[in-house]
C-alpha positions in Angstrom: -5.9 -25.7 31.6 -2.8 -27.4 30.2 0.5 -26.2 31.5 3.6 -26.5 29.3 7.0 -26.2 30.9 9.1 -23.5 29.2 12.2 -25.5 29.9 10.9 -28.4 27.9 10.0 -25.9 25.1 13.5 -24.6 25.1 15.1 -28.0 25.0 12.9 -29.3 22.1 13.3 -26.1 20.1 17.1 -26.1 20.5 17.1 -29.7 19.0 14.7 -28.7 16.2 16.6 -25.6 15.1 19.9 -27.4 15.1 18.5 -30.2 13.0 16.8 -27.8 10.6 20.0 -25.8 10.0 21.9 -29.0 9.1 19.4 -30.7 6.8 17.1 -28.7 4.4 13.6 -30.0 3.4 14.1 -33.6 2.1 11.6 -32.9 -0.8 14.0 -30.3 -2.2 16.9 -32.8 -2.2 14.7 -35.5 -3.8 13.5 -33.2 -6.6 17.1 -32.1 -7.4 18.3 -35.7 -7.4 15.5 -36.8 -9.7 15.7 -33.8 -12.1 15.4 -34.6 -15.8 16.6 -31.7 -18.0 18.2 -31.2 -21.4 20.6 -28.7 -19.9 23.9 -30.3 -18.8 24.8 -27.2 -16.6 21.4 -27.4 -14.9 21.7 -31.1 -14.3 25.3 -30.7 -12.9 24.2 -27.9 -10.6 21.2 -29.9 -9.3 23.4 -32.9 -8.6 25.9 -30.8 -6.7 23.3 -29.2 -4.5 21.7 -32.5 -3.7 25.1 -33.9 -2.8 25.8 -30.9 -0.6 22.6 -31.6 1.2 23.4 -35.2 1.7 26.9 -34.5 3.0 25.6 -31.9 5.4 23.1 -34.3 6.8 25.6 -37.2 7.1 28.4 -35.1 8.6 26.2 -32.8 10.7 27.4 -29.7 9.0 25.4 -26.6 8.0 24.0 -26.9 4.5 24.5 -23.2 3.8 26.8 -20.6 5.3 23.9 -18.2 5.8 22.1 -19.9 8.7 19.5 -17.1 8.6 17.3 -15.1 10.9 15.1 -17.2 13.1 11.3 -16.9 12.5 8.7 -18.7 14.5 5.0 -19.1 14.0 3.4 -20.1 17.3 -0.1 -21.5 17.5 -1.2 -21.5 21.1 -4.5 -22.9 22.3 -6.7 -20.9 24.7 -6.4 -23.7 27.2 -2.6 -23.6 27.3 -0.4 -21.8 29.9 3.3 -21.5 29.3 5.0 -18.9 31.4 8.2 -17.5 29.9 7.5 -18.7 26.4 9.1 -15.8 24.6 12.2 -16.2 26.8 12.3 -19.9 26.1 12.2 -19.4 22.3 15.0 -16.9 22.4 17.1 -19.0 24.7 16.7 -21.9 22.3 17.9 -19.7 19.4 21.0 -18.6 21.4 21.9 -22.3 22.1 21.2 -23.6 18.6 23.2 -20.8 17.0 26.2 -21.0 19.2 28.3 -22.5 16.4 26.3 -20.9 13.5 26.7 -17.6 11.9 25.3 -14.7 13.9 23.2 -12.7 11.4 21.0 -10.3 13.5 22.0 -6.7 13.8 20.6 -3.2 14.6 19.1 -1.9 11.3 20.8 1.5 11.7 24.1 1.0 13.5 24.5 -2.5 12.1 25.8 -3.6 15.5 25.5 -7.4 15.7 23.5 -8.7 18.7 26.0 -11.5 18.9 23.6 -14.5 19.4 21.1 -14.3 16.6 18.4 -12.9 18.9 15.8 -11.5 19.2 13.9 -14.0 17.1 10.9 -12.9 15.1 7.8 -14.5 16.7 4.2 -14.4 15.4 1.5 -15.7 17.6 -1.9 -17.1 16.6 -4.5 -17.9 19.3 -6.5 -21.0 18.6 -9.0 -23.1 20.6 -7.9 -26.2 22.6 -4.9 -27.3 24.6 -2.2 -27.6 22.0 0.9 -25.5 21.5 2.6 -25.8 18.1 5.8 -23.9 17.2 7.1 -23.8 13.6 10.6 -22.6 12.9 11.8 -21.1 9.6 15.4 -19.9 8.9 15.3 -17.0 6.5 18.6 -16.1 4.8 19.1 -12.6 3.4 19.9 -13.7 -0.2 16.4 -14.8 -1.1 14.6 -12.5 1.4 16.1 -9.4 -0.2 14.5 -10.5 -3.5 11.0 -10.7 -2.1 8.4 -7.9 -2.7 5.1 -6.4 -1.8 2.7 -5.3 -4.6 -0.3 -3.1 -3.7 -2.7 -3.9 -6.6 -6.3 -2.8 -7.2 -9.2 -5.2 -7.4 -9.4 -4.6 -11.1 -6.0 -6.2 -11.5 -7.5 -9.5 -10.5 -5.7 -12.8 -10.9 -3.8 -11.6 -13.9 -2.3 -8.9 -11.7 -1.3 -11.6 -9.2 0.4 -13.6 -11.9 2.2 -10.5 -13.2 3.4 -9.6 -9.7 5.0 -13.0 -9.1 6.6 -13.1 -12.5 8.0 -9.6 -11.9 9.5 -10.6 -8.6 11.2 -13.6 -10.2 12.4 -11.7 -13.2 13.8 -9.0 -11.0 15.4 -11.1 -8.3 15.1 -14.8 -9.0 18.6 -15.2 -10.3 20.0 -13.8 -7.0 17.7 -15.8 -4.7 19.5 -19.2 -5.2 17.0 -21.1 -7.4 15.3 -23.5 -7.6 12.9 -21.5 -5.6 9.9 -22.2 -3.4 7.6 -19.2 -4.0 5.2 -18.2 -1.3 2.5 -15.8 -2.3 0.3 -14.0 0.3 -2.9 -12.4 -1.1 -5.3 -10.3 0.9 -5.6 -8.8 4.3 -3.5 -5.6 4.8 0.2 -5.2 4.0 1.5 -7.1 7.0 -1.1 -9.8 6.5 0.0 -10.5 3.0 3.7 -10.6 3.9 3.0 -13.0 6.8 0.9 -15.2 4.6 3.7 -15.4 1.9 6.1 -16.8 4.5 3.5 -19.2 5.8 2.9 -20.4 2.2 6.6 -21.4 1.9 6.0 -23.9 4.7 3.4 -25.9 2.8 4.8 -29.3 1.7 6.2 -29.2 -1.8 3.8 -30.7 -4.3 0.7 -30.0 -2.2 -1.6 -27.5 -3.9 -4.2 -25.3 -2.2 -7.4 -27.1 -1.2 -9.3 -24.4 -3.1 -9.6 -25.5 -6.8 -9.4 -21.9 -8.2 -6.2 -21.1 -6.2 -4.7 -24.5 -7.0 -5.2 -23.7 -10.7 -3.6 -20.3 -10.2 -0.6 -21.9 -8.4 0.0 -24.2 -11.3 -0.4 -21.5 -13.9 2.2 -19.3 -12.2 4.6 -22.2 -11.7 4.4 -23.0 -15.5 5.0 -19.3 -16.4 7.9 -19.0 -13.9 9.6 -22.1 -15.2 9.2 -20.9 -18.7 11.4 -18.0 -17.9 14.4 -20.3 -18.3 16.4 -19.2 -15.2 16.9 -22.7 -14.1 18.9 -24.2 -11.2 21.6 -21.9 -9.9 20.5 -19.4 -12.6 22.5 -21.4 -15.2 19.5 -21.8 -17.5 17.0 -24.5 -17.6 13.4 -25.6 -16.7 13.6 -25.7 -12.9 13.4 -22.1 -11.7 10.8 -23.0 -9.1 9.9 -26.2 -7.3 6.5 -24.8 -6.1 4.2 -21.8 -6.0 2.1 -21.8 -2.9 -0.6 -19.2 -2.4 -2.3 -18.4 0.9 -5.2 -15.9 1.1 -7.1 -13.8 3.6 -10.2 -11.6 3.3 -9.3 -8.0 2.3 -10.8 -4.6 1.9 -13.1 -4.2 -1.2 -10.8 -1.3 -2.4 -7.5 -3.1 -2.5 -5.6 -6.3 -3.4 -2.3 -6.6 -1.5 0.1 -9.3 -2.9 3.3 -10.3 -1.2 5.8 -12.6 -3.0 8.4 -14.4 -0.8 11.2 -16.0 -2.7 12.6 -18.9 -0.7 15.9 -20.4 -1.9 16.4 -24.1 -2.2 18.0 -24.2 1.2 14.5 -24.5 2.8 15.1 -25.1 6.5 12.0 -25.5 8.6 10.3 -27.7 11.1 7.5 -27.9 13.8 7.1 -29.3 17.2 4.0 -29.8 19.3 3.4 -29.8 23.1 
């Protein structure tokens, strides 16, 4: 068995979270810096966002005032022992968010927990002796615009396309475009929702390894960008940077589709032990 010290996990995660909140995904900044568009407003907005990201990275400032709710996807091998892992993750959140906005509250009373905990943690048991923890900061602006669609098998791929387009038409302007669109298809309701967030983590520009799904991703991306919402919803051709689809086997009588709209402030990272 491989033993992982929870104190080491806490220390590494604190560093990872802090760095992620400061500098969003570099691929986003690059795409905005290199944008070619006929819209002067869209070009100006893209330039300003890219400059903001560079300033935040250089001056160690938060790239967005909404530093989000902390989500973690934990892959833990069946040969790994880490006592106090949950506590270590939440302790890292408390430390990393000391100077960041505290955004976690009771859903009914709205009383703030004061330290951005508890974190949302999903565990996946794998084989081997590796522990991998992935962090994703989810702000409310884009998360509020996400949706779940319970389709029928007869709706097919056309229904999936329509679901994503509906979500973008309904809330894309409020989700701080350009967007990274994560789509979860299959499983049951919570499976689809989880897959849609995991899809957001796939590197921008990398399509699915399945040819049919990769083609569907490209089709949806084209349709979404044809909507003309553009950067900062000012009109233009860059409504979304990517559409990433993840799937899971589902019941023969249903077709759950979750659409997660992620804003351009894509803050995520992973660490292995």
